[in-house]
C-alpha positions as a printed NumPy array, in Angstrom:
array([[ 29.861, -20.028, -28.097],
       [ 26.762, -18.255, -26.728],
       [ 28.079, -14.832, -27.746],
       [ 26.745, -14.904, -31.349],
       [ 23.281, -15.864, -30.046],
       [ 23.244, -12.864, -27.736],
       [ 24.385, -10.549, -30.519],
       [ 21.73 , -11.884, -32.852],
       [ 18.957, -11.528, -30.312],
       [ 19.916,  -8.085, -29.04 ],
       [ 20.457,  -6.731, -32.547],
       [ 17.178,  -8.116, -33.841],
       [ 15.05 ,  -7.339, -30.813],
       [ 12.55 ,  -4.518, -31.12 ],
       [ 13.222,  -1.533, -28.915],
       [ 11.151,  -1.702, -25.698],
       [  8.146,   0.587, -25.896],
       [  9.007,   2.745, -22.904],
       [ 12.722,   2.882, -23.612],
       [ 12.019,   4.13 , -27.113],
       [  9.995,   6.934, -25.537],
       [ 12.729,   8.03 , -23.133],
       [ 12.825,  11.839, -23.389],
       [ 15.79 ,  14.027, -24.131],
       [ 16.663,  14.559, -20.48 ],
       [ 18.901,  11.88 , -19.022],
       [ 17.8  ,   9.917, -15.957],
       [ 20.2  ,  11.906, -13.789],
       [ 18.779,  15.206, -15.04 ],
       [ 15.207,  14.01 , -14.472],
       [ 15.941,  13.11 , -10.84 ],
       [ 17.882,  16.344, -10.29 ],
       [ 14.789,  18.311, -11.348],
       [ 12.633,  16.105,  -9.128],
       [ 14.795,  16.759,  -6.051],
       [ 14.754,  20.478,  -6.791],
       [ 10.957,  20.467,  -7.092],
       [ 10.7  ,  18.392,  -3.894],
       [ 12.919,  20.769,  -1.921],
       [ 11.106,  23.865,  -3.169],
       [  7.753,  22.211,  -2.493],
       [  8.708,  21.294,   1.087],
       [ 10.041,  24.805,   1.709],
       [  6.846,  26.434,   0.476],
       [  4.507,  23.988,   2.217],
       [  6.27 ,  24.289,   5.576],
       [  6.27 ,  28.087,   5.279],
       [  2.575,  27.991,   4.416],
       [  1.971,  25.766,   7.451],
       [  3.559,  28.301,   9.816],
       [  1.489,  31.069,   8.26 ],
       [ -1.697,  29.003,   8.629],
       [ -0.81 ,  28.291,  12.262],
       [ -0.482,  32.033,  12.949],
       [ -3.771,  32.696,  11.156],
       [ -5.707,  30.097,  13.16 ],
       [ -4.064,  30.907,  16.488],
       [ -4.113,  34.693,  16.412],
       [ -6.422,  35.871,  13.635],
       [ -9.52 ,  33.783,  14.313],
       [-12.048,  33.98 ,  17.127],
       [-11.998,  30.334,  18.165],
       [-12.976,  30.074,  21.857],
       [-10.214,  27.566,  22.556],
       [ -7.599,  30.308,  22.075],
       [ -7.24 ,  33.351,  24.334],
       [ -5.556,  36.509,  23.078],
       [ -4.026,  37.695,  26.356],
       [ -1.36 ,  39.661,  24.488],
       [ -1.192,  41.205,  21.057],
       [  1.008,  38.921,  18.933],
       [  3.814,  40.303,  16.822],
       [  3.511,  39.066,  13.261],
       [  7.138,  39.93 ,  12.533],
       [  8.313,  37.945,  15.586],
       [  6.551,  34.799,  14.385],
       [  7.71 ,  35.485,  10.859],
       [ 11.321,  35.485,  12.093],
       [ 10.621,  32.246,  13.987],
       [  9.294,  30.671,  10.803],
       [ 12.422,  31.739,   8.899],
       [ 14.493,  29.956,  11.571],
       [ 12.251,  26.895,  11.819],
       [ 11.87 ,  26.165,   8.105],
       [ 15.552,  25.151,   7.637],
       [ 15.27 ,  23.163,  10.895],
       [ 12.283,  21.22 ,   9.519],
       [ 14.073,  20.659,   6.201],
       [ 17.154,  19.448,   8.074],
       [ 15.089,  16.942,  10.08 ],
       [ 13.476,  15.764,   6.83 ],
       [ 16.962,  15.124,   5.464],
       [ 18.085,  13.258,   8.622],
       [ 14.988,  11.04 ,   8.55 ],
       [ 15.758,  10.158,   4.914],
       [ 12.974,  12.049,   3.175],
       [ 15.383,  13.08 ,   0.417],
       [ 16.717,   9.565,  -0.011],
       [ 15.514,   8.066,  -3.272],
       [ 14.743,   4.739,  -1.607],
       [ 12.211,   6.449,   0.686],
       [ 10.495,   8.555,  -1.96 ],
       [  7.336,   7.961,  -3.976],
       [  6.294,   5.297,  -1.492],
       [  2.852,   6.58 ,  -0.584],
       [  1.83 ,   5.844,   3.01 ],
       [  5.362,   4.942,   4.132],
       [  6.597,   8.326,   2.96 ],
       [  3.763,  10.062,   4.818],
       [  4.67 ,   8.137,   7.965],
       [  8.225,   9.472,   7.679],
       [  6.879,  13.012,   7.186],
       [  4.885,  12.616,  10.404],
       [  7.951,  11.335,  12.276],
       [ 10.098,  14.197,  10.994],
       [  7.492,  16.844,  11.884],
       [  7.13 ,  15.382,  15.364],
       [ 10.895,  15.295,  15.913],
       [ 11.236,  18.904,  14.75 ],
       [  8.476,  20.048,  17.099],
       [ 10.01 ,  18.207,  20.072],
       [ 13.365,  19.776,  19.284],
       [ 11.779,  23.24 ,  19.327],
       [ 10.094,  22.426,  22.664],
       [ 13.455,  21.416,  24.144],
       [ 15.093,  24.612,  22.863],
       [ 12.272,  26.664,  24.357],
       [ 12.678,  24.883,  27.706],
       [ 16.435,  25.479,  27.845],
       [ 16.288,  29.103,  26.666],
       [ 13.715,  31.183,  28.63 ],
       [ 14.114,  34.064,  26.175],
       [ 12.824,  31.819,  23.429],
       [  9.103,  32.325,  24.203],
       [  6.195,  31.705,  21.853],
       [  2.583,  30.539,  22.04 ],
       [  2.236,  26.812,  22.615],
       [ -0.966,  26.688,  20.596],
       [  0.858,  28.163,  17.614],
       [  3.548,  25.475,  17.845],
       [  1.015,  22.645,  18.102],
       [ -0.87 ,  24.01 ,  15.094],
       [  2.409,  24.42 ,  13.194],
       [  3.269,  20.787,  13.946],
       [ -0.06 ,  19.548,  12.556],
       [ -0.056,  21.848,   9.562],
       [  3.549,  21.056,   8.572],
       [  2.656,  17.374,   8.433],
       [ -0.56 ,  17.92 ,   6.491],
       [  0.82 ,  20.478,   4.051],
       [  4.155,  18.709,   3.42 ],
       [  2.343,  15.391,   2.917],
       [ -0.106,  17.078,   0.528],
       [  2.735,  18.648,  -1.456],
       [  4.512,  15.322,  -1.752],
       [  1.246,  13.64 ,  -2.731],
       [  0.8  ,  16.077,  -5.634],
       [  4.416,  15.616,  -6.726],
       [  4.098,  11.826,  -6.486],
       [  1.019,  11.865,  -8.698],
       [  2.868,  13.991, -11.219],
       [  5.741,  11.484, -11.292],
       [  3.291,   8.586, -11.711],
       [  1.794,  10.358, -14.705],
       [  5.249,  11.045, -16.168],
       [  6.244,   7.391, -15.759],
       [  3.442,   6.466, -18.139],
       [  5.2  ,   8.687, -20.678],
       [  8.667,   7.247, -20.269],
       [ 10.113,   9.459, -17.518],
       [ 11.58 ,   8.344, -14.183],
       [ 11.992,   4.724, -15.276],
       [ 14.789,   2.403, -14.194],
       [ 15.539,  -0.459, -16.628],
       [ 15.578,  -3.663, -14.578],
       [ 16.889,  -7.158, -15.204],
       [ 15.702, -10.291, -13.384],
       [ 18.435, -12.836, -12.731],
       [ 16.695, -16.196, -12.813],
       [ 13.925, -17.31 , -15.175],
       [ 12.355, -20.003, -12.986],
       [  8.889, -19.826, -11.407],
       [ 10.055, -17.242,  -8.873],
       [ 11.551, -15.076, -11.609],
       [  8.341, -15.223, -13.624],
       [  6.312, -14.333, -10.54 ],
       [  8.594, -11.367,  -9.877],
       [  8.118, -10.175, -13.452],
       [  4.347, -10.503, -13.155],
       [  4.188,  -8.524,  -9.924],
       [  6.613,  -5.817, -11.008],
       [  4.95 ,  -5.243, -14.369],
       [  1.495,  -5.353, -12.778],
       [  2.3  ,  -2.163, -10.846],
       [  3.092,   0.23 , -13.688],
       [  3.861,   3.126, -11.355],
       [  6.7  ,   1.366,  -9.543],
       [  9.311,   2.974, -11.77 ],
       [ 10.907,  -0.37 , -12.671],
       [ 10.877,  -1.367, -16.319],
       [ 11.714,  -5.077, -16.581],
       [ 13.479,  -5.649, -19.887],
       [ 14.194,  -9.364, -19.575],
       [ 15.936, -12.209, -17.773],
       [ 19.421, -13.586, -17.232],
       [ 19.611, -17.361, -16.911],
       [ 22.082, -20.073, -17.91 ],
       [ 19.344, -22.673, -18.276],
       [ 17.733, -21.041, -21.327],
       [ 19.004, -19.981, -24.713],
       [ 19.035, -16.217, -25.402],
       [ 15.719, -15.156, -26.93 ],
       [ 13.63 , -17.722, -25.075],
       [ 10.297, -16.088, -24.116],
       [  9.578, -16.312, -20.371],
       [  6.773, -13.885, -19.519],
       [  4.753, -11.982, -22.122],
       [  7.322, -10.176, -24.347],
       [ 10.177, -10.579, -21.862],
       [ 12.917, -12.958, -22.944],
       [ 16.184, -14.375, -21.736],
       [ 18.895, -11.942, -22.831],
       [ 21.849, -14.149, -21.974],
       [ 23.607, -16.191, -19.312],
       [ 25.508, -15.055, -16.238],
       [ 28.742, -14.977, -18.2  ],
       [ 27.406, -12.119, -20.321],
       [ 25.502, -10.133, -17.706],
       [ 27.974,  -7.215, -17.969],
       [ 27.308,  -6.962, -21.695],
       [ 23.528,  -7.017, -21.226],
       [ 23.722,  -4.408, -18.464],
       [ 25.805,  -2.137, -20.693],
       [ 23.679,  -2.548, -23.826],
       [ 20.364,  -1.947, -22.108],
       [ 21.67 ,   0.61 , -19.562],
       [ 20.3  ,  -1.516, -16.712],
       [ 20.011,   0.269, -13.351],
       [ 18.336,  -2.473, -11.267],
       [ 19.297,  -6.132, -10.891],
       [ 16.694,  -8.303,  -9.163],
       [ 17.993, -11.66 ,  -8.024],
       [ 15.556, -14.577,  -7.819],
       [ 17.448, -16.471,  -5.128],
       [ 15.739, -19.827,  -5.727],
       [ 17.055, -19.858,  -9.304],
       [ 20.762, -19.757,  -8.391],
       [ 23.276, -21.676,  -6.361],
       [ 25.481, -20.13 ,  -3.702],
       [ 28.536, -19.721,  -5.935],
       [ 26.636, -17.857,  -8.639],
       [ 25.002, -15.536,  -6.112],
       [ 28.376, -14.688,  -4.605],
       [ 29.721, -13.991,  -8.087],
       [ 26.864, -11.563,  -8.771],
       [ 27.582,  -9.862,  -5.432],
       [ 31.252,  -9.474,  -6.26 ],
       [ 30.453,  -7.841,  -9.581],
       [ 27.515,  -5.607,  -8.672],
       [ 27.192,  -5.498,  -4.872],
       [ 29.092,  -2.199,  -4.583],
       [ 28.439,  -0.837,  -8.056],
       [ 27.641,   2.893,  -8.185],
       [ 25.51 ,   2.577, -11.315],
       [ 23.518,  -0.595, -10.582],
       [ 21.322,  -1.39 ,  -7.576],
       [ 21.256,  -5.061,  -6.601],
       [ 18.075,  -6.371,  -4.977],
       [ 17.327,  -9.852,  -3.665],
       [ 14.026, -11.654,  -3.616],
       [ 13.643, -13.702,  -0.444],
       [ 12.227, -16.667,  -2.349],
       [  9.71 , -17.057,   0.484],
       [  6.581, -15.47 ,  -0.944],
       [  4.403, -17.726,   1.204],
       [  5.643, -16.37 ,   4.567],
       [  7.233, -12.949,   4.108],
       [  3.967, -11.083,   4.711],
       [  4.174, -11.813,   8.448],
       [  7.524, -10.071,   8.803],
       [ 10.889, -11.508,   9.714],
       [ 13.12 , -10.849,  12.718],
       [ 16.839, -11.555,  12.888],
       [ 18.297, -12.661,  16.229],
       [ 21.736, -14.004,  16.979],
       [ 21.777, -17.297,  18.863],
       [ 25.13 , -18.852,  19.766],
       [ 26.737, -16.265,  17.454],
       [ 24.614, -17.513,  14.556],
       [ 22.176, -14.989,  12.971],
       [ 18.829, -16.771,  12.641],
       [ 15.611, -15.487,  11.077],
       [ 12.363, -15.869,  13.001],
       [  8.995, -15.738,  11.26 ],
       [  6.318, -13.73 ,  13.074],
       [  3.054, -15.541,  13.677],
       [  1.049, -12.393,  12.926],
       [  1.697,  -9.487,  10.59 ],
       [  1.073,  -6.775,  13.205],
       [  2.971,  -6.724,  16.477],
       [  3.777,  -4.238,  19.232],
       [  2.91 ,  -0.603,  18.551],
       [  1.431,  -1.428,  15.126],
       [ -1.157,  -3.706,  16.715],
       [ -2.051,  -1.054,  19.309],
       [ -2.434,   1.648,  16.647],
       [ -4.748,  -0.516,  14.581],
       [ -6.784,  -1.404,  17.685],
       [ -7.13 ,   2.271,  18.604],
       [ -8.248,   3.164,  15.07 ],
       [-10.822,   0.351,  15.05 ],
       [-12.396,   1.308,  18.354],
       [-12.178,   5.07 ,  17.845],
       [-14.476,   4.734,  14.81 ],
       [-16.514,   1.633,  15.668],
       [-17.813,   2.62 ,  19.135],
       [-19.229,   6.037,  18.093],
       [-20.563,   4.554,  14.847],
       [-22.515,   1.836,  16.675],
       [-24.032,   4.368,  19.092],
       [-25.184,   6.562,  16.214],
       [-26.438,   3.639,  14.11 ],
       [-28.558,   1.886,  16.766],
       [-31.816,   3.628,  15.708],
       [-31.101,   2.805,  12.049],
       [-30.467,  -0.832,  13.005],
       [-33.909,  -1.007,  14.607],
       [-35.605,   0.454,  11.518],
       [-33.737,  -1.9  ,   9.184],
       [-34.716,  -4.887,  11.325],
       [-38.396,  -4.006,  10.862],
       [-37.998,  -3.473,   7.083],
       [-36.167,  -6.774,   6.598],
       [-38.921,  -8.675,   8.419],
       [-41.622,  -6.948,   6.362],
       [-39.793,  -7.596,   3.062],
       [-39.372, -11.376,   3.405],
       [-39.648, -14.034,   6.109],
       [-36.492, -15.116,   7.903],
       [-33.906, -13.923,  10.415],
       [-32.724, -10.308,  10.486],
       [-29.033, -11.13 ,  10.582],
       [-27.179, -13.569,   8.377],
       [-24.231, -15.403,   9.897],
       [-21.465, -16.34 ,   7.502],
       [-18.746, -18.72 ,   8.709],
       [-15.365, -17.264,   7.717],
       [-11.669, -17.61 ,   8.469],
       [-10.116, -15.307,  11.05 ],
       [ -6.658, -14.505,  12.377],
       [ -4.273, -17.488,  12.304],
       [ -6.942, -19.851,  11.001],
       [ -9.583, -19.375,  13.698],
       [-13.17 , -19.37 ,  12.462],
       [-16.021, -17.047,  13.419],
       [-19.46 , -15.922,  12.253],
       [-19.425, -12.62 ,  10.347],
       [-22.685, -10.696,  10.745],
       [-24.609,  -9.076,   7.911],
       [-28.155,  -7.928,   7.449],
       [-29.963, -10.699,   5.596],
       [-30.294,  -9.833,   1.898],
       [-31.409, -13.232,   0.535],
       [-34.512, -15.354,   0.632],
       [-34.452, -18.207,   3.145],
       [-34.711, -20.774,   0.339],
       [-31.793, -19.257,  -1.606],
       [-30.034, -22.586,  -2.102],
       [-33.195, -24.112,  -3.517],
       [-33.554, -21.208,  -5.982],
       [-29.957, -21.575,  -7.153],
       [-30.17 , -25.375,  -7.498],
       [-32.323, -24.944, -10.596],
       [-29.791, -22.649, -12.308],
       [-26.575, -24.598, -13.106],
       [-25.08 , -21.701, -15.097],
       [-25.238, -19.387, -12.107],
       [-23.815, -22.135,  -9.9  ],
       [-20.711, -22.253, -12.1  ],
       [-20.385, -18.444, -12.049],
       [-20.641, -18.444,  -8.254],
       [-17.995, -21.163,  -7.922],
       [-15.647, -19.218, -10.204],
       [-16.055, -15.642,  -8.88 ],
       [-17.643, -16.163,  -5.433],
       [-20.159, -13.51 ,  -6.531],
       [-23.169, -13.241,  -8.858],
       [-23.878, -10.039, -10.78 ],
       [-27.619, -10.818, -11.017],
       [-28.359, -13.07 ,  -8.05 ],
       [-31.958, -14.392,  -8.025],
       [-31.639, -15.24 ,  -4.32 ],
       [-31.448, -11.558,  -3.319],
       [-34.59 ,  -9.878,  -1.974],
       [-35.908,  -6.505,  -3.129],
       [-34.655,  -4.727,  -0.02 ],
       [-31.485,  -6.824,  -0.177],
       [-30.519,  -5.295,  -3.509],
       [-30.644,  -1.836,  -1.982],
       [-28.721,  -2.931,   1.099],
       [-25.99 ,  -4.482,  -1.044],
       [-25.793,  -1.563,  -3.447],
       [-25.269,   0.855,  -0.569],
       [-23.172,  -1.615,   1.521],
       [-25.588,  -1.063,   4.417],
       [-25.849,  -4.852,   4.806],
       [-22.279,  -4.898,   6.148],
       [-22.871,  -2.48 ,   9.036],
       [-23.455,  -5.273,  11.625],
       [-19.824,  -6.239,  11.099],
       [-18.99 ,  -3.37 ,  13.449],
       [-20.017,  -5.88 ,  16.121],
       [-17.361,  -8.274,  14.806],
       [-14.835,  -5.443,  15.084],
       [-15.8  ,  -4.888,  18.717],
       [-15.343,  -8.612,  19.354],
       [-11.815,  -8.415,  17.828],
       [-12.786, -10.89 ,  15.121],
       [-12.513,  -8.327,  12.331],
       [-10.91 ,  -4.958,  11.663],
       [-12.214,  -1.893,   9.878],
       [ -9.582,  -2.373,   7.16 ],
       [ -8.144,  -5.684,   6.053],
       [ -8.293,  -8.398,   3.398],
       [-11.676,  -9.692,   2.266],
       [-13.318, -12.427,   4.266],
       [-12.649, -16.011,   3.195],
       [-14.995, -18.903,   3.894],
       [-13.364, -22.237,   4.838],
       [-14.254, -23.917,   1.488],
       [-12.618, -20.997,  -0.389],
       [ -9.208, -21.696,   1.163],
       [ -8.386, -24.276,  -1.519],
       [ -8.527, -21.507,  -4.153],
       [ -5.743, -19.51 ,  -2.515],
       [ -3.036, -22.2  ,  -2.671],
       [  0.188, -20.895,  -1.064],
       [ -1.311, -17.456,  -0.46 ],
       [ -3.94 , -18.628,   2.014],
       [ -1.56 , -18.627,   4.978],
       [ -0.635, -15.007,   4.251],
       [ -4.216, -13.76 ,   4.249],
       [ -4.776, -15.239,   7.703],
       [ -1.937, -13.266,   9.305],
       [ -4.234, -10.245,   9.807],
       [ -7.906,  -9.928,  10.671],
       [-10.305,  -9.618,   7.719],
       [-11.722,  -6.155,   7.165],
       [-15.054,  -4.509,   6.531],
       [-13.275,  -2.563,   3.808],
       [ -9.907,  -2.939,   2.083],
       [ -7.936,  -2.403,  -1.099],
       [-10.164,  -4.85 ,  -2.951],
       [-13.33 ,  -3.001,  -1.936],
       [-12.078,   0.458,  -2.949],
       [-10.641,  -0.863,  -6.232],
       [-13.911,  -2.016,  -7.745],
       [-15.17 ,  -4.734,  -5.403],
       [-16.877,  -7.5  ,  -7.38 ],
       [-15.842,  -5.948, -10.7  ],
       [-12.244,  -6.903,  -9.851],
       [-11.116, -10.306, -11.124],
       [-10.729, -12.968,  -8.429],
       [ -6.973, -13.289,  -8.983],
       [ -6.501,  -9.528,  -8.704],
       [ -8.487,  -9.459,  -5.463],
       [ -5.948, -11.845,  -3.932],
       [ -3.063,  -9.737,  -5.264],
       [ -4.569,  -6.562,  -3.787],
       [ -5.003,  -8.217,  -0.4  ],
       [ -1.395,  -9.427,  -0.506],
       [ -0.264,  -5.912,  -1.4  ],
       [ -2.168,  -4.542,   1.595],
       [ -0.645,  -7.033,   4.037],
       [  2.925,  -6.528,   2.824],
       [  2.695,  -2.731,   2.847],
       [  0.533,  -2.181,   5.908],
       [  0.823,   1.038,   7.87 ],
       [ -1.681,   3.057,   9.871],
       [ -1.559,   5.642,   7.092],
       [ -2.608,   3.031,   4.539],
       [ -5.613,   2.169,   6.722],
       [ -6.569,   5.857,   6.92 ],
       [ -6.158,   6.213,   3.148],
       [ -8.41 ,   3.198,   2.478],
       [-11.055,   4.459,   4.918],
       [-11.145,   7.804,   3.09 ],
       [-11.356,   6.032,  -0.285],
       [-14.201,   3.84 ,   0.984],
       [-16.604,   6.783,   1.171],
       [-16.597,   7.616,  -2.583],
       [-16.45 ,   3.884,  -3.421],
       [-19.659,   3.254,  -1.465],
       [-21.376,   6.333,  -2.906],
       [-20.571,   5.215,  -6.463],
       [-21.818,   1.689,  -5.734],
       [-19.582,   0.231,  -8.454],
       [-19.113,  -3.533,  -8.141],
       [-21.669,  -3.902,  -5.327],
       [-23.872,  -6.899,  -6.107]])
């Protein structure tokens, strides 16, 4: 009975923009060329790394290296010829040629680092067991560092090329969301908001709506569960995303039976727990029953130690170097306007604790009185938590904000373990009501001096997008992501865009 409705909708539907632009090469051919380019790129970059290691170790006059013997270039060239396939083999074992682990940014770089480290350790073990196998230790250490840097750089360039090609219709996987409830709509919003993900959501499957019913933007219900095979065939769907809260147990099992082991379709499940999944989940069997435990904090174990080391490795030297500048700024702030040097802002910390975040004072002491006479600006402040042209800001304060110098005292908060160098933006207690179900997620890590929101435009970014960026950071955290954001912070501060 529903079949004619599906036929009518599918036949009359306009072709999706990206699918109409799919190039002549099939998806399989596109990925075959990608893997070939990836393999050639890794081979060349690893070879270049070994050559750079030889150059630095033996052909430079760095005092740290002693040339006790004259090195044989051909000997190290033969070693490189042996080691390159070894490195490539370790890359393959780690999963760096597995499609699920590719084009993932910082997670892919973390795997490159692991693979390079494993390959180096394997060479060390071989050298220990075979006394004939002798080479300079400095060369090996340099080769280890260079193989990581060069291979990561090569993959970065290739990833950017794929991102650009995805905007033109290449490397896209047509996706179908099973479930058109609130969770399904939220999935569609998040997946379409990240255009470089490679997923092209074409529509929904749901028994509760008639085919053709609009759900999110131009995405519609394409049919019920009884006709999912037909929709998959007609639209050449490669990804099925199951919104678990939209289906009962029997229907989910039916979808598993039909697509769980399919060679052509990848089945993915949404947890349905957007409010808690940022903290991470652990599965433990109790009384032979597998139970899921929710972590109280996003970072645990080695991850927490790595982030602590990064914070202190940068913060302690920075504070020592900045102490004279702090003294000069204190004098200038006092000369510019009466009031305290530091401003204390009460904000939310890890797991709901509250603390005072330090900043150099950039406003007049009677700022609230100034704003009370401007109801329009009061509404703008309540909506965006920022004012583009804030009359409360002092002359020196405008410069401090534009250059982000006003935030330097937050290094003290980092030392006190109240903040981190990188993290979500600070939230004041009254702001928590604006975050709804997302508030608990943002309190699972310490707020940061910088973060994805800051390097993406700061106050020029819409309030809703700021929250989404912070959620993206928490879900995808790695030490490499922190390093990437710290590097991006430098040009963001120099440009001054969105700093009010």
